[in-house]
N, C-alpha and C positions, 0 to 999 in steps of 0.2 A: 472211678474204678482204675485198676492197675497203678494203685500206690500206695500200695502195702493198708487198706483202708479195711478188709479185711480182721490183720492183726492187731490194727487199732479197735476195730471193733470188738473185739476181744477185750483189749483192755481195759473201754470204759466199760464193758459187763462186768466186769469185777470189781465198778462200785456201784452198781444196779443194785436194786430190791425189785422183791416182786409185787413193789407198787408204782415201777415204771416200764415203760415201754422194749423190750428188746427182743430184736427180729430174727427169723433164723440163717443157719446158712448153710453151706453143705456137710453132708455127714459129716465128712472126716475131718472139716474147723471145728463142728459142735463137737468129737472128742477132744483137738486142741483147747477150745472153749473148758471144757469140763476140767483138764488137767491141770490147767492155770487156777480153778475158781469162780469163772465166771456164774455169773446167774444165768442160767438157763432161758430161752424166749418164752415170754410172756406178754398177753397182753396184746399182740400183735394180730389175732385172725378177727374174723366179723364174730366166729362159732366158738365157744367154750370146746364143741366137740374134734370142732378143727386143729385146736391144739391141745388137746388129749390124743388124738391120731398120730402127732406129730411126737407126739413125746412115747407112747407106746412101738414106735416105726424106728425113734433113736436108741430104746431101751432093748431091742431086736437088734441093732445094729451095736450096739456096744457090746453084746455076746458073743455074733460071730463074725462083724468087720464086712458084712457081703452084701450089697446094693445090686440088686437084682438090673438088668437093666431092660430096654426095648426090643422093637423088629429093628431098628437101626444103630442095636449095639451099645446105644447112650443108656447112661445112669438113669434111672424111673428116677421121678422126684419125689418128695416124701410129703409132698402138701401140692394141690393147685395152686396158681397165684390170682387167681380170680377170689378165695375166699380168705386171702389175708388183706387187712387194712393197711397194715404196714409192713415192708420187706425190704430185702436188700436191695440197698442204691435208692432207694425213692429220691425221686428228684426234688428238690424245695415247692417247685411248681405244684407237683403233686401231692407232695408234705402239708401244704398252705391246705389245698380242699377236703383233705379228711381230719387236720385237726380241732378239735371243737373246743371253743370258750378261751380258745389262746387268742393273741392277734401277732402276726408274723413280725411285728415290729418289735415285739417285746420278747422274741427266739433268740437265745445263744446261740447261733449255728457253729457247726465246725465241718471246715471241711476240705479237701487236699489237694495238692497237685506237683507237678510232677514234667523236667524236661519233657517237651515235647517227642523230643530224637528218644529217649531212653523206654516214654510211655509208648511208643506207637511197634518200637521193637518187642518190650514187654505183652503189648494185646499180641500182637500176633502169634508170637510165640506160644503164648496161651492158647489160641482158636487152634494151632500146627497142633498141638499137644492132644488135644480134646478130640480133632477130626480125626474120620477113617481113616487118614495117610498122612503119621506122623512123621516117618520119614523124607516126606517131601522139601524139597529145597523149600527155603524159608521166604524167597524173595516174591511169590508169589502171594504170601498170606500177608506179606508187607503191600503189597501195592493192593490187596484187594483192602485191610485197615487203615492205609491213606487216603483210599478213595470215599469213606465213610463221613460222617459229618463228624468234625471236631469232637473226640469223646466225653471229654469231660468240660465242655461249656457249661453243659446242661445244668451244672455244680457249681460253674464258678461265675458265671453271667449273665445271673436272672435280672431280674427286680427285686427280686430278696435276695440281697448280697449276704456274701457268710460274714459274721462277726468275726473268726479265727481262722487263717489258713495254714496250714499243716505244712511246708514242705518237704517231699520226699529225702530229698539231700540232707535236710537236719534235722531229721525224724526227731533224736531222742531230745536234741535242744529246744523245739519246739514244742513237744509232749511235757518237757518240762517246765518250759513257760504257762504252759497251760494248767499244768498243778498248781503253779503255784498264783493263778485266775481263781479255781476255782478248787481248792482245796481236795484235788483226786490225786488216786495214787496209777498214774500210767506205766513210765517204764518198767519198773518191777514186774509190770504185769502184760508185757511184752514179747509176745512169741513170734517165732517167724512161718508163717503159711504158704502155701504157693509158689514157694521160690524153686521148686525142682524142675517147673514149665519151662524156665527156659534154659538150652543147653550149651548155648553160645553165649559167653561170657564176655566178649569181648567187647569195646567200648560202642555204644550206640551209633557214634560217629561216623565209625569205622565198619561197620554192619552196612549202613545203607550207601548208596549210591551217590551222588551229586545232584541228579535229579529228583531222587526222593527226598532230599534233603530240601530242597527248593520247594517242590509242593507242601511238606509240612511247613516249613518259612510263612507262606502265603495261607496256610489252611489255620495254622495258629498262631496270627498273629498279635491274637489279645493277649495268648499266655506270654508269649516270647516277651510282650511289650511290660506287660502288666508286672510280670515276676523276674524279669532282669536276666533270664536267660541268652545264653551265648547263641548265637547260629553255628560257630565255627565249629 
């Protein structure tokens, strides 16, 4: 999460066919996927009717770009999560319980990592932008994000170890390596999504207080040690 994974998801889907599993994204990102020629979400729901409903929703959205909101002003979801077998940000542990006829040790699993400072600031900025008070100071959202469990440990540090980890800071370089390993076309299909949520483009280390950085270092110690990120 918050590692450009949506953009990479779309790039992967440009290599997929309708025999693969492609999970849905938010409507605006589905329009980006469509623009770059990615395969429309398929084989992800428990029932075909759910996928048909999602396709109908997106066909209408493509015409008027309107996503209706609920009573709290939040966009209504185009499908209910419990109706999906596979969905965006599915963890390796949950995937292992759903997949049939495949051993996890035979799965080539790709995930992504980002410097914890940058990750926390990006996540807090995203939550603030989606909140009912998007103009509130970022500090309160940073504190709430830091108080959570490490955001991506459930993808990076489970019994199902990733086969390849894409570093956010070296995104195109690592995607190029993956292209060579798996005969894919990724870099040329890489769009940019959700980047407008973060308004403050300063270096994250200058946005965070010393206390906030100390708390992040303590919580995200495995990411710092495993991937060699600096605490400065």
